[in-house]
N, CA, C and O atoms as a Tripos MOL2 file, in Angstrom:
@<TRIPOS>MOLECULE
protein
  264   263    66     0     0
PROTEIN
NO_CHARGES

@<TRIPOS>ATOM
      1 N           0.8220   -1.1730    0.0000 N.3       1 MET1
      2 CA          0.0000    0.0000    0.0000 C.3       1 MET1
      3 C           0.8700    1.2420    0.0000 C.2       1 MET1
      4 O           1.8640    1.3050    0.7240 O.2       1 MET1
      5 N           0.5110    2.2200   -0.7950 N.am      2 TYR2
      6 CA          1.2890    3.4480   -0.9040 C.3       2 TYR2
      7 C           0.9030    4.4310    0.1940 C.2       2 TYR2
      8 O          -0.2800    4.6880    0.4170 O.2       2 TYR2
      9 N           1.9130    4.9830    0.8840 N.am      3 GLN3
     10 CA          1.6790    6.0230    1.8800 C.3       3 GLN3
     11 C           2.3790    7.2980    1.4350 C.2       3 GLN3
     12 O           3.4450    7.2470    0.8220 O.2       3 GLN3
     13 N           1.7850    8.4260    1.7390 N.am      4 GLN4
     14 CA          2.4260    9.6850    1.4420 C.3       4 GLN4
     15 C           3.6670    9.8190    2.3210 C.2       4 GLN4
     16 O           3.6680    9.3290    3.4500 O.2       4 GLN4
     17 N           4.7150   10.4680    1.8350 N.am      5 PRO5
     18 CA          5.9490   10.5320    2.6170 C.3       5 PRO5
     19 C           5.8280   11.3140    3.9250 C.2       5 PRO5
     20 O           6.6190   11.0950    4.8410 O.2       5 PRO5
     21 N           4.8630   12.2130    4.0290 N.am      6 HIS6
     22 CA          4.7270   13.0040    5.2430 C.3       6 HIS6
     23 C           3.3910   12.7450    5.9390 C.2       6 HIS6
     24 O           2.8100   13.6500    6.5400 O.2       6 HIS6
     25 N           2.9210   11.5320    5.8560 N.am      7 SER7
     26 CA          1.6790   11.2050    6.5490 C.3       7 SER7
     27 C           1.9560   11.0680    8.0400 C.2       7 SER7
     28 O           3.1050   10.9160    8.4540 O.2       7 SER7
     29 N           0.9150   11.1210    8.8300 N.am      8 ALA8
     30 CA          1.0670   11.0080   10.2830 C.3       8 ALA8
     31 C           1.6650    9.6680   10.6700 C.2       8 ALA8
     32 O           2.4640    9.5910   11.6030 O.2       8 ALA8
     33 N           1.2910    8.6310    9.9740 N.am      9 LYS9
     34 CA          1.8050    7.2950   10.2980 C.3       9 LYS9
     35 C           3.3050    7.2010   10.0100 C.2       9 LYS9
     36 O           4.0400    6.5760   10.7750 O.2       9 LYS9
     37 N           3.7690    7.8150    8.9120 N.am     10 SER10
     38 CA          5.1890    7.7500    8.5890 C.3      10 SER10
     39 C           6.0340    8.5720    9.5550 C.2      10 SER10
     40 O           7.2250    8.3030    9.7120 O.2      10 SER10
     41 N           5.4360    9.5700   10.2050 N.am     11 LEU11
     42 CA          6.1580   10.3720   11.1880 C.3      11 LEU11
     43 C           6.1250    9.7640   12.5770 C.2      11 LEU11
     44 O           6.7590   10.2970   13.4880 O.2      11 LEU11
     45 N           5.4060    8.6650   12.7700 N.am     12 GLY12
     46 CA          5.3730    7.9870   14.0530 C.3      12 GLY12
     47 C           4.2130    8.3860   14.9380 C.2      12 GLY12
     48 O           4.1610    7.9810   16.1000 O.2      12 GLY12
     49 N           3.2810    9.1680   14.4220 N.am     13 TYR13
     50 CA          2.1300    9.5850   15.2110 C.3      13 TYR13
     51 C           1.0250    8.5500   15.1120 C.2      13 TYR13
     52 O           0.9370    7.7920   14.1460 O.2      13 TYR13
     53 N           0.1890    8.5390   16.1310 N.am     14 GLU14
     54 CA         -0.9680    7.6560   16.1120 C.3      14 GLU14
     55 C          -2.0260    8.2540   15.1950 C.2      14 GLU14
     56 O          -2.1680    9.4740   15.1110 O.2      14 GLU14
     57 N          -2.7470    7.4140   14.5270 N.am     15 THR15
     58 CA         -3.8320    7.8860   13.6790 C.3      15 THR15
     59 C          -5.1500    7.7390   14.4200 C.2      15 THR15
     60 O          -5.2700    6.8770   15.2910 O.2      15 THR15
     61 N          -6.1520    8.5680   14.0920 N.am     16 PRO16
     62 CA         -7.3850    8.5270   14.8650 C.3      16 PRO16
     63 C          -8.2310    7.2790   14.6620 C.2      16 PRO16
     64 O          -9.2610    7.1380   15.3200 O.2      16 PRO16
     65 N          -7.8410    6.3740   13.7850 N.am     17 ASP17
     66 CA         -8.6520    5.1850   13.5550 C.3      17 ASP17
     67 C          -8.3140    4.0430   14.5200 C.2      17 ASP17
     68 O          -8.6550    2.8910   14.2500 O.2      17 ASP17
     69 N          -7.6490    4.3460   15.6360 N.am     18 ASP18
     70 CA         -7.3280    3.3050   16.6100 C.3      18 ASP18
     71 C          -8.4440    3.1140   17.6400 C.2      18 ASP18
     72 O          -8.2690    2.3580   18.5960 O.2      18 ASP18
     73 N          -9.5880    3.7840   17.4650 N.am     19 GLY19
     74 CA        -10.7300    3.5800   18.3360 C.3      19 GLY19
     75 C         -10.8030    4.5390   19.5070 C.2      19 GLY19
     76 O         -11.7680    4.4880   20.2710 O.2      19 GLY19
     77 N          -9.8180    5.4140   19.6780 N.am     20 ASN20
     78 CA         -9.8380    6.3710   20.7850 C.3      20 ASN20
     79 C         -10.5330    7.6550   20.3670 C.2      20 ASN20
     80 O         -10.7730    7.8980   19.1850 O.2      20 ASN20
     81 N         -10.8460    8.4580   21.3510 N.am     21 TRP21
     82 CA        -11.4500    9.7510   21.0890 C.3      21 TRP21
     83 C         -10.4030   10.6880   20.5070 C.2      21 TRP21
     84 O          -9.2030   10.4850   20.6880 O.2      21 TRP21
     85 N         -10.8610   11.7010   19.8160 N.am     22 ALA22
     86 CA         -9.9510   12.6500   19.1770 C.3      22 ALA22
     87 C          -9.1200   13.4020   20.2140 C.2      22 ALA22
     88 O          -7.9410   13.6700   19.9820 O.2      22 ALA22
     89 N          -9.7190   13.7440   21.3530 N.am     23 ILE23
     90 CA         -8.9730   14.4850   22.3770 C.3      23 ILE23
     91 C          -7.8520   13.6330   22.9690 C.2      23 ILE23
     92 O          -6.8000   14.1630   23.3250 O.2      23 ILE23
     93 N          -8.0620   12.3360   23.0780 N.am     24 VAL24
     94 CA         -7.0230   11.4320   23.5850 C.3      24 VAL24
     95 C          -5.8760   11.3600   22.5810 C.2      24 VAL24
     96 O          -4.7080   11.4090   22.9670 O.2      24 VAL24
     97 N          -6.2000   11.2470   21.3130 N.am     25 ASN25
     98 CA         -5.1560   11.2220   20.2810 C.3      25 ASN25
     99 C          -4.3890   12.5410   20.2430 C.2      25 ASN25
    100 O          -3.1670   12.5470   20.0970 O.2      25 ASN25
    101 N          -5.1030   13.6530   20.3740 N.am     26 PHE26
    102 CA         -4.4350   14.9580   20.3920 C.3      26 PHE26
    103 C          -3.4730   15.0460   21.5710 C.2      26 PHE26
    104 O          -2.3400   15.4980   21.4090 O.2      26 PHE26
    105 N          -3.9090   14.6220   22.7540 N.am     27 PHE27
    106 CA         -3.0570   14.6700   23.9400 C.3      27 PHE27
    107 C          -1.8140   13.8100   23.7620 C.2      27 PHE27
    108 O          -0.7050   14.2310   24.0940 O.2      27 PHE27
    109 N          -2.0040   12.6090   23.2370 N.am     28 ARG28
    110 CA         -0.8520   11.7200   23.0080 C.3      28 ARG28
    111 C           0.1150   12.2940   21.9920 C.2      28 ARG28
    112 O           1.3280   12.2490   22.2000 O.2      28 ARG28
    113 N          -0.4010   12.8350   20.8940 N.am     29 ASN29
    114 CA          0.4590   13.3070   19.8080 C.3      29 ASN29
    115 C           1.1360   14.6330   20.1130 C.2      29 ASN29
    116 O           2.2500   14.8750   19.6490 O.2      29 ASN29
    117 N           0.4870   15.4920   20.8820 N.am     30 GLU30
    118 CA          1.0400   16.8210   21.1040 C.3      30 GLU30
    119 C           1.7520   16.9800   22.4440 C.2      30 GLU30
    120 O           2.6790   17.7840   22.5410 O.2      30 GLU30
    121 N           1.3570   16.2540   23.4650 N.am     31 PHE31
    122 CA          1.9600   16.4340   24.7880 C.3      31 PHE31
    123 C           2.8870   15.2930   25.1800 C.2      31 PHE31
    124 O           3.9070   15.5340   25.8260 O.2      31 PHE31
    125 N           2.5700   14.0860   24.8180 N.am     32 LEU32
    126 CA          3.3410   12.9390   25.2760 C.3      32 LEU32
    127 C           4.3060   12.3720   24.2440 C.2      32 LEU32
    128 O           5.0580   11.4470   24.5510 O.2      32 LEU32
    129 N           4.2990   12.9010   23.0360 N.am     33 HIS33
    130 CA          5.2120   12.3940   22.0060 C.3      33 HIS33
    131 C           6.6400   12.7380   22.4140 C.2      33 HIS33
    132 O           6.9160   13.8870   22.7590 O.2      33 HIS33
    133 N           7.5500   11.7700   22.3830 N.am     34 PRO34
    134 CA          8.9210   11.9970   22.8850 C.3      34 PRO34
    135 C           9.6500   13.1520   22.2040 C.2      34 PRO34
    136 O          10.4850   13.8010   22.8350 O.2      34 PRO34
    137 N           9.3610   13.4210   20.9550 N.am     35 ALA35
    138 CA         10.0460   14.5080   20.2620 C.3      35 ALA35
    139 C           9.5590   15.8770   20.7190 C.2      35 ALA35
    140 O          10.2610   16.8710   20.5290 O.2      35 ALA35
    141 N           8.3850   15.9490   21.3130 N.am     36 LYS36
    142 CA          7.8110   17.2320   21.6980 C.3      36 LYS36
    143 C           7.9070   17.5240   23.1900 C.2      36 LYS36
    144 O           7.5780   18.6320   23.6140 O.2      36 LYS36
    145 N           8.3410   16.5790   23.9860 N.am     37 VAL37
    146 CA          8.4030   16.7670   25.4420 C.3      37 VAL37
    147 C           9.3620   17.8990   25.8340 C.2      37 VAL37
    148 O           8.9840   18.7100   26.6790 O.2      37 VAL37
    149 N          10.5740   18.0090   25.2790 N.am     38 PRO38
    150 CA         11.4440   19.1210   25.6920 C.3      38 PRO38
    151 C          10.8410   20.4960   25.4140 C.2      38 PRO38
    152 O          10.9490   21.3980   26.2440 O.2      38 PRO38
    153 N          10.2130   20.6610   24.2620 N.am     39 GLY39
    154 CA          9.5730   21.9380   23.9540 C.3      39 GLY39
    155 C           8.4010   22.2190   24.8700 C.2      39 GLY39
    156 O           8.1980   23.3590   25.2880 O.2      39 GLY39
    157 N           7.6260   21.1900   25.1880 N.am     40 ASN40
    158 CA          6.4990   21.3700   26.1020 C.3      40 ASN40
    159 C           6.9750   21.7560   27.4920 C.2      40 ASN40
    160 O           6.3350   22.5660   28.1620 O.2      40 ASN40
    161 N           8.0940   21.1860   27.9350 N.am     41 LEU41
    162 CA          8.6370   21.5530   29.2420 C.3      41 LEU41
    163 C           9.1320   22.9960   29.2480 C.2      41 LEU41
    164 O           8.9810   23.6920   30.2520 O.2      41 LEU41
    165 N           9.7220   23.4580   28.1420 N.am     42 ASN42
    166 CA         10.1410   24.8550   28.0610 C.3      42 ASN42
    167 C           8.9510   25.7980   28.1770 C.2      42 ASN42
    168 O           9.0300   26.8150   28.8660 O.2      42 ASN42
    169 N           7.8560   25.4700   27.5120 N.am     43 VAL43
    170 CA          6.6460   26.2930   27.6120 C.3      43 VAL43
    171 C           6.1120   26.2730   29.0360 C.2      43 VAL43
    172 O           5.6940   27.3090   29.5530 O.2      43 VAL43
    173 N           6.1200   25.1150   29.6730 N.am     44 LEU44
    174 CA          5.6450   25.0000   31.0500 C.3      44 LEU44
    175 C           6.4980   25.8300   32.0030 C.2      44 LEU44
    176 O           5.9600   26.5380   32.8540 O.2      44 LEU44
    177 N           7.8240   25.7520   31.8740 N.am     45 TYR45
    178 CA          8.7150   26.5190   32.7420 C.3      45 TYR45
    179 C           8.5180   28.0210   32.5230 C.2      45 TYR45
    180 O           8.4600   28.7880   33.4840 O.2      45 TYR45
    181 N           8.4190   28.4250   31.2910 N.am     46 GLY46
    182 CA          8.2140   29.8430   30.9870 C.3      46 GLY46
    183 C           6.9120   30.3640   31.5600 C.2      46 GLY46
    184 O           6.8670   31.4710   32.0970 O.2      46 GLY46
    185 N           5.8560   29.5820   31.4530 N.am     47 THR47
    186 CA          4.5560   29.9800   32.0020 C.3      47 THR47
    187 C           4.6150   30.0550   33.5230 C.2      47 THR47
    188 O           4.0330   30.9610   34.1200 O.2      47 THR47
    189 N           5.3040   29.1230   34.1500 N.am     48 ALA48
    190 CA          5.4240   29.1290   35.6090 C.3      48 ALA48
    191 C           6.2170   30.3440   36.0910 C.2      48 ALA48
    192 O           5.8470   30.9640   37.0880 O.2      48 ALA48
    193 N           7.2900   30.6860   35.4010 N.am     49 VAL49
    194 CA          8.0790   31.8680   35.7860 C.3      49 VAL49
    195 C           7.2550   33.1380   35.6000 C.2      49 VAL49
    196 O           7.3000   34.0340   36.4420 O.2      49 VAL49
    197 N           6.5110   33.2180   34.5130 N.am     50 PHE50
    198 CA          5.6640   34.3790   34.2560 C.3      50 PHE50
    199 C           4.5990   34.5250   35.3450 C.2      50 PHE50
    200 O           4.3990   35.6190   35.8720 O.2      50 PHE50
    201 N           3.9210   33.4350   35.6790 N.am     51 ALA51
    202 CA          2.8840   33.4800   36.7120 C.3      51 ALA51
    203 C           3.4910   33.8010   38.0820 C.2      51 ALA51
    204 O           2.8940   34.5330   38.8710 O.2      51 ALA51
    205 N           4.6700   33.2550   38.3580 N.am     52 GLY52
    206 CA          5.3370   33.5620   39.6230 C.3      52 GLY52
    207 C           5.7320   35.0230   39.7230 C.2      52 GLY52
    208 O           5.6250   35.6190   40.7950 O.2      52 GLY52
    209 N           6.1880   35.6120   38.6210 N.am     53 ALA53
    210 CA          6.5540   37.0240   38.6250 C.3      53 ALA53
    211 C           5.3210   37.9010   38.8520 C.2      53 ALA53
    212 O           5.3850   38.8830   39.5920 O.2      53 ALA53
    213 N           4.2150   37.5510   38.2260 N.am     54 ILE54
    214 CA          2.9850   38.3220   38.4310 C.3      54 ILE54
    215 C           2.5320   38.2200   39.8900 C.2      54 ILE54
    216 O           2.1690   39.2320   40.4900 O.2      54 ILE54
    217 N           2.5470   37.0220   40.4640 N.am     55 ALA55
    218 CA          2.1410   36.8430   41.8570 C.3      55 ALA55
    219 C           3.0710   37.6160   42.7890 C.2      55 ALA55
    220 O           2.6060   38.2370   43.7440 O.2      55 ALA55
    221 N           4.3740   37.5870   42.5260 N.am     56 PHE56
    222 CA          5.3360   38.3170   43.3520 C.3      56 PHE56
    223 C           5.0830   39.8200   43.2900 C.2      56 PHE56
    224 O           5.0460   40.4910   44.3210 O.2      56 PHE56
    225 N           4.9090   40.3450   42.0780 N.am     57 LEU57
    226 CA          4.7060   41.7820   41.9290 C.3      57 LEU57
    227 C           3.3680   42.2410   42.5050 C.2      57 LEU57
    228 O           3.2600   43.3580   43.0110 O.2      57 LEU57
    229 N           2.3540   41.3870   42.4300 N.am     58 ARG58
    230 CA          1.0540   41.7630   43.0100 C.3      58 ARG58
    231 C           1.1530   41.8430   44.5390 C.2      58 ARG58
    232 O           0.4970   42.6810   45.1570 O.2      58 ARG58
    233 N           1.9630   40.9810   45.1460 N.am     59 ASN59
    234 CA          2.0740   40.9580   46.5970 C.3      59 ASN59
    235 C           3.1150   41.9270   47.1550 C.2      59 ASN59
    236 O           2.8950   42.5410   48.1990 O.2      59 ASN59
    237 N           4.2420   42.0670   46.4640 N.am     60 PHE60
    238 CA          5.3600   42.8370   47.0010 C.3      60 PHE60
    239 C           5.7960   43.9750   46.0930 C.2      60 PHE60
    240 O           6.8870   44.5130   46.2820 O.2      60 PHE60
    241 N           4.9960   44.3580   45.1260 N.am     61 GLY61
    242 CA          5.3690   45.4010   44.1890 C.3      61 GLY61
    243 C           5.4910   46.7680   44.8360 C.2      61 GLY61
    244 O           6.3060   47.5840   44.4050 O.2      61 GLY61
    245 N           4.6960   47.0330   45.8620 N.am     62 ASP62
    246 CA          4.7790   48.3390   46.5110 C.3      62 ASP62
    247 C           6.0890   48.5360   47.2580 C.2      62 ASP62
    248 O           6.5020   49.6750   47.4730 O.2      62 ASP62
    249 N           6.7450   47.4680   47.6540 N.am     63 MET63
    250 CA          8.0610   47.5770   48.3120 C.3      63 MET63
    251 C           9.1610   47.9380   47.3280 C.2      63 MET63
    252 O          10.2020   48.4530   47.7350 O.2      63 MET63
    253 N           8.9550   47.6820   46.0620 N.am     64 LEU64
    254 CA          9.9840   47.9580   45.0540 C.3      64 LEU64
    255 C           9.9780   49.4140   44.6140 C.2      64 LEU64
    256 O          10.9610   49.8900   44.0470 O.2      64 LEU64
    257 N           8.8910   50.1240   44.8660 N.am     65 VAL65
    258 CA          8.7880   51.5290   44.4650 C.3      65 VAL65
    259 C           9.1810   52.3840   45.6650 C.2      65 VAL65
    260 O           8.7140   52.1670   46.7830 O.2      65 VAL65
    261 N          10.0550   53.3680   45.4070 N.am     66 ALA66
    262 CA         10.5490   54.1990   46.4990 C.3      66 ALA66
    263 C           9.5230   55.1570   47.0180 C.2      66 ALA66
    264 O           9.8030   55.9210   47.9420 O.2      66 ALA66
@<TRIPOS>BOND
     1     1     2 1
     2     2     3 1
     3     3     4 2
     4     3     5 am
     5     5     6 1
     6     6     7 1
     7     7     8 2
     8     7     9 am
     9     9    10 1
    10    10    11 1
    11    11    12 2
    12    11    13 am
    13    13    14 1
    14    14    15 1
    15    15    16 2
    16    15    17 am
    17    17    18 1
    18    18    19 1
    19    19    20 2
    20    19    21 am
    21    21    22 1
    22    22    23 1
    23    23    24 2
    24    23    25 am
    25    25    26 1
    26    26    27 1
    27    27    28 2
    28    27    29 am
    29    29    30 1
    30    30    31 1
    31    31    32 2
    32    31    33 am
    33    33    34 1
    34    34    35 1
    35    35    36 2
    36    35    37 am
    37    37    38 1
    38    38    39 1
    39    39    40 2
    40    39    41 am
    41    41    42 1
    42    42    43 1
    43    43    44 2
    44    43    45 am
    45    45    46 1
    46    46    47 1
    47    47    48 2
    48    47    49 am
    49    49    50 1
    50    50    51 1
    51    51    52 2
    52    51    53 am
    53    53    54 1
    54    54    55 1
    55    55    56 2
    56    55    57 am
    57    57    58 1
    58    58    59 1
    59    59    60 2
    60    59    61 am
    61    61    62 1
    62    62    63 1
    63    63    64 2
    64    63    65 am
    65    65    66 1
    66    66    67 1
    67    67    68 2
    68    67    69 am
    69    69    70 1
    70    70    71 1
    71    71    72 2
    72    71    73 am
    73    73    74 1
    74    74    75 1
    75    75    76 2
    76    75    77 am
    77    77    78 1
    78    78    79 1
    79    79    80 2
    80    79    81 am
    81    81    82 1
    82    82    83 1
    83    83    84 2
    84    83    85 am
    85    85    86 1
    86    86    87 1
    87    87    88 2
    88    87    89 am
    89    89    90 1
    90    90    91 1
    91    91    92 2
    92    91    93 am
    93    93    94 1
    94    94    95 1
    95    95    96 2
    96    95    97 am
    97    97    98 1
    98    98    99 1
    99    99   100 2
   100    99   101 am
   101   101   102 1
   102   102   103 1
   103   103   104 2
   104   103   105 am
   105   105   106 1
   106   106   107 1
   107   107   108 2
   108   107   109 am
   109   109   110 1
   110   110   111 1
   111   111   112 2
   112   111   113 am
   113   113   114 1
   114   114   115 1
   115   115   116 2
   116   115   117 am
   117   117   118 1
   118   118   119 1
   119   119   120 2
   120   119   121 am
   121   121   122 1
   122   122   123 1
   123   123   124 2
   124   123   125 am
   125   125   126 1
   126   126   127 1
   127   127   128 2
   128   127   129 am
   129   129   130 1
   130   130   131 1
   131   131   132 2
   132   131   133 am
   133   133   134 1
   134   134   135 1
   135   135   136 2
   136   135   137 am
   137   137   138 1
   138   138   139 1
   139   139   140 2
   140   139   141 am
   141   141   142 1
   142   142   143 1
   143   143   144 2
   144   143   145 am
   145   145   146 1
   146   146   147 1
   147   147   148 2
   148   147   149 am
   149   149   150 1
   150   150   151 1
   151   151   152 2
   152   151   153 am
   153   153   154 1
   154   154   155 1
   155   155   156 2
   156   155   157 am
   157   157   158 1
   158   158   159 1
   159   159   160 2
   160   159   161 am
   161   161   162 1
   162   162   163 1
   163   163   164 2
   164   163   165 am
   165   165   166 1
   166   166   167 1
   167   167   168 2
   168   167   169 am
   169   169   170 1
   170   170   171 1
   171   171   172 2
   172   171   173 am
   173   173   174 1
   174   174   175 1
   175   175   176 2
   176   175   177 am
   177   177   178 1
   178   178   179 1
   179   179   180 2
   180   179   181 am
   181   181   182 1
   182   182   183 1
   183   183   184 2
   184   183   185 am
   185   185   186 1
   186   186   187 1
   187   187   188 2
   188   187   189 am
   189   189   190 1
   190   190   191 1
   191   191   192 2
   192   191   193 am
   193   193   194 1
   194   194   195 1
   195   195   196 2
   196   195   197 am
   197   197   198 1
   198   198   199 1
   199   199   200 2
   200   199   201 am
   201   201   202 1
   202   202   203 1
   203   203   204 2
   204   203   205 am
   205   205   206 1
   206   206   207 1
   207   207   208 2
   208   207   209 am
   209   209   210 1
   210   210   211 1
   211   211   212 2
   212   211   213 am
   213   213   214 1
   214   214   215 1
   215   215   216 2
   216   215   217 am
   217   217   218 1
   218   218   219 1
   219   219   220 2
   220   219   221 am
   221   221   222 1
   222   222   223 1
   223   223   224 2
   224   223   225 am
   225   225   226 1
   226   226   227 1
   227   227   228 2
   228   227   229 am
   229   229   230 1
   230   230   231 1
   231   231   232 2
   232   231   233 am
   233   233   234 1
   234   234   235 1
   235   235   236 2
   236   235   237 am
   237   237   238 1
   238   238   239 1
   239   239   240 2
   240   239   241 am
   241   241   242 1
   242   242   243 1
   243   243   244 2
   244   243   245 am
   245   245   246 1
   246   246   247 1
   247   247   248 2
   248   247   249 am
   249   249   250 1
   250   250   251 1
   251   251   252 2
   252   251   253 am
   253   253   254 1
   254   254   255 1
   255   255   256 2
   256   255   257 am
   257   257   258 1
   258   258   259 1
   259   259   260 2
   260   259   261 am
   261   261   262 1
   262   262   263 1
   263   263   264 2
@<TRIPOS>SUBSTRUCTURE
     1 MET1         2 RESIDUE 1 A MET
     2 TYR2         6 RESIDUE 1 A TYR
     3 GLN3        10 RESIDUE 1 A GLN
     4 GLN4        14 RESIDUE 1 A GLN
     5 PRO5        18 RESIDUE 1 A PRO
     6 HIS6        22 RESIDUE 1 A HIS
     7 SER7        26 RESIDUE 1 A SER
     8 ALA8        30 RESIDUE 1 A ALA
     9 LYS9        34 RESIDUE 1 A LYS
    10 SER10       38 RESIDUE 1 A SER
    11 LEU11       42 RESIDUE 1 A LEU
    12 GLY12       46 RESIDUE 1 A GLY
    13 TYR13       50 RESIDUE 1 A TYR
    14 GLU14       54 RESIDUE 1 A GLU
    15 THR15       58 RESIDUE 1 A THR
    16 PRO16       62 RESIDUE 1 A PRO
    17 ASP17       66 RESIDUE 1 A ASP
    18 ASP18       70 RESIDUE 1 A ASP
    19 GLY19       74 RESIDUE 1 A GLY
    20 ASN20       78 RESIDUE 1 A ASN
    21 TRP21       82 RESIDUE 1 A TRP
    22 ALA22       86 RESIDUE 1 A ALA
    23 ILE23       90 RESIDUE 1 A ILE
    24 VAL24       94 RESIDUE 1 A VAL
    25 ASN25       98 RESIDUE 1 A ASN
    26 PHE26      102 RESIDUE 1 A PHE
    27 PHE27      106 RESIDUE 1 A PHE
    28 ARG28      110 RESIDUE 1 A ARG
    29 ASN29      114 RESIDUE 1 A ASN
    30 GLU30      118 RESIDUE 1 A GLU
    31 PHE31      122 RESIDUE 1 A PHE
    32 LEU32      126 RESIDUE 1 A LEU
    33 HIS33      130 RESIDUE 1 A HIS
    34 PRO34      134 RESIDUE 1 A PRO
    35 ALA35      138 RESIDUE 1 A ALA
    36 LYS36      142 RESIDUE 1 A LYS
    37 VAL37      146 RESIDUE 1 A VAL
    38 PRO38      150 RESIDUE 1 A PRO
    39 GLY39      154 RESIDUE 1 A GLY
    40 ASN40      158 RESIDUE 1 A ASN
    41 LEU41      162 RESIDUE 1 A LEU
    42 ASN42      166 RESIDUE 1 A ASN
    43 VAL43      170 RESIDUE 1 A VAL
    44 LEU44      174 RESIDUE 1 A LEU
    45 TYR45      178 RESIDUE 1 A TYR
    46 GLY46      182 RESIDUE 1 A GLY
    47 THR47      186 RESIDUE 1 A THR
    48 ALA48      190 RESIDUE 1 A ALA
    49 VAL49      194 RESIDUE 1 A VAL
    50 PHE50      198 RESIDUE 1 A PHE
    51 ALA51      202 RESIDUE 1 A ALA
    52 GLY52      206 RESIDUE 1 A GLY
    53 ALA53      210 RESIDUE 1 A ALA
    54 ILE54      214 RESIDUE 1 A ILE
    55 ALA55      218 RESIDUE 1 A ALA
    56 PHE56      222 RESIDUE 1 A PHE
    57 LEU57      226 RESIDUE 1 A LEU
    58 ARG58      230 RESIDUE 1 A ARG
    59 ASN59      234 RESIDUE 1 A ASN
    60 PHE60      238 RESIDUE 1 A PHE
    61 GLY61      242 RESIDUE 1 A GLY
    62 ASP62      246 RESIDUE 1 A ASP
    63 MET63      250 RESIDUE 1 A MET
    64 LEU64      254 RESIDUE 1 A LEU
    65 VAL65      258 RESIDUE 1 A VAL
    66 ALA66      262 RESIDUE 1 A ALA
């Protein structure tokens, strides 16, 4: 059977015809795929630092202004 060179199956992704819901396939392909985990962790760390900075400034921002 002929497959396109850039199909999801040739790239190692799961296809939606495995009987799972679309949201489960999306979660597996975008969050748990080994090639995407380092990038996802970078986004998570960046978001955590951003949220921590906002929380810090909301609580202690008046001490930073003379």
